[in-house]
C-alpha positions as CSV (number, residue, x, y, z in Angstrom):
1,Q,97.7,103.6,182.9
2,V,100.2,106.3,182.5
3,Q,100.7,108.7,179.4
4,L,103.5,110.2,178.5
5,V,104.0,113.0,176.1
6,E,106.7,114.4,175.1
7,S,108.0,117.7,173.5
8,G,111.2,119.4,172.7
9,G,112.5,117.5,169.5
10,G,113.9,119.5,165.9
11,L,116.1,120.1,163.4
12,V,119.3,121.6,165.0
13,Q,123.0,121.9,163.8
14,A,125.8,119.6,165.1
15,G,127.7,120.9,168.1
16,G,124.1,122.5,169.1
17,S,121.7,121.3,172.2
18,L,118.2,120.8,173.0
19,R,116.0,119.4,175.3
20,L,113.5,117.2,175.6
21,S,110.5,116.7,178.0
22,C,107.4,114.2,179.2
23,A,104.9,115.2,180.8
24,A,103.2,112.0,182.8
25,S,99.2,111.6,183.4
26,R,99.6,109.7,186.5
27,R,99.6,112.1,189.7
28,T,101.7,108.5,191.2
29,F,104.6,109.7,188.5
30,S,107.1,109.5,191.8
31,S,106.3,105.8,192.0
32,Y,107.9,105.6,188.4
33,N,111.5,105.1,187.1
34,M,111.5,107.4,184.1
35,G,113.5,107.2,181.2
36,W,114.7,107.9,177.4
37,F,114.9,105.1,174.8
38,R,116.2,106.6,171.0
39,Q,115.5,104.4,167.5
40,A,117.1,105.6,164.4
41,P,116.3,104.6,160.8
42,G,117.5,101.1,160.4
43,K,119.0,100.2,163.7
44,E,117.3,98.4,166.7
45,R,115.7,100.4,169.9
46,E,118.4,101.4,172.5
47,F,118.6,103.0,176.1
48,V,120.2,106.3,176.5
49,A,119.3,107.4,180.1
50,G,116.9,106.2,183.2
51,I,116.5,108.3,186.4
52,S,115.2,106.3,189.6
53,R,112.3,107.5,191.3
54,S,113.8,110.0,194.0
55,G,116.4,111.2,191.2
56,G,119.5,110.1,193.0
57,L,120.4,107.9,190.7
58,T,120.9,107.9,187.2
59,R,122.5,105.8,183.9
60,Y,123.4,106.5,180.8
61,A,124.8,104.8,177.6
62,D,128.3,105.2,177.2
63,S,127.4,107.3,173.7
64,V,126.0,110.1,175.1
65,K,127.9,110.3,178.7
66,G,129.0,114.3,179.3
67,R,126.8,115.2,176.6
68,F,123.2,114.1,177.9
69,T,121.7,114.6,181.3
70,I,118.6,113.5,182.2
71,S,115.8,115.4,185.3
72,R,113.2,114.7,186.6
73,D,110.5,117.4,188.9
74,N,108.4,115.3,190.6
75,V,105.9,118.2,191.5
76,K,105.4,118.5,187.2
77,N,105.5,115.2,187.0
78,T,108.2,116.2,184.1
79,V,111.3,114.4,183.4
80,Y,114.2,115.9,181.1
81,L,116.5,115.7,178.6
82,Q,119.0,118.0,178.2
83,M,121.1,117.2,175.1
84,S,124.5,119.0,174.2
85,T,127.4,119.0,171.5
86,L,124.8,116.7,169.4
87,E,126.4,114.7,167.2
88,P,124.7,113.7,163.2
89,E,124.5,110.3,165.0
90,D,122.2,111.4,167.5
91,T,119.5,111.4,165.1
92,A,116.5,109.5,165.9
93,V,112.8,109.3,167.2
94,Y,113.4,109.8,171.1
95,Y,110.5,108.1,172.8
96,C,109.9,108.7,177.3
97,V,109.5,105.8,179.2
98,A,108.1,104.7,183.0
99,D,109.5,101.6,184.6
100,Y,106.8,100.7,187.3
101,T,109.2,99.0,190.1
102,T,109.8,98.9,194.1
103,L,113.7,97.3,193.5
104,P,116.6,99.3,193.7
105,G,118.4,100.5,190.6
106,V,117.2,102.2,187.1
107,H,116.8,99.3,184.2
108,T,118.2,99.4,181.2
109,T,116.1,97.1,178.5
110,P,113.2,98.0,176.5
111,D,111.3,94.8,177.9
112,R,111.1,96.1,181.5
113,M,109.7,99.3,180.3
114,D,105.9,99.6,181.4
115,Y,104.9,102.6,179.5
116,W,106.3,104.8,175.9
117,G,105.6,107.8,175.0
118,Q,104.8,108.5,171.2
119,G,108.3,109.6,169.9
120,T,110.0,113.4,169.2
121,Q,111.9,113.6,166.4
122,V,115.3,114.6,166.8
123,T,117.8,115.1,163.6
124,V,120.9,116.5,164.1
125,S,122.8,118.4,160.5
126,S,126.4,118.0,160.0
């Protein structure tokens, strides 16, 4: 069992920045690919960013490429999402996810994720 606790959400103006953090409970944190999904009201949950176990591989949704950066610290058991140049369309609940895999690559579909955090609200005002 892995518990994921997100923090760092809030209200920001368009063009601003936020950094989300996700602390994992398990000491085998480095065995999991980590990532972020988001869900806006009335929309399906969508992939935002993912990072491999070592941090050497990252993937991003096209809508956030160049604006968001995912990173991880395997000593602190924490994954981060640095969000810059935020847009009102980025408003959503953001979920941290953990994906236990021994395969190379970063998965991007919700059904492949093993654990989910409770979510943190990000609101971008225009």
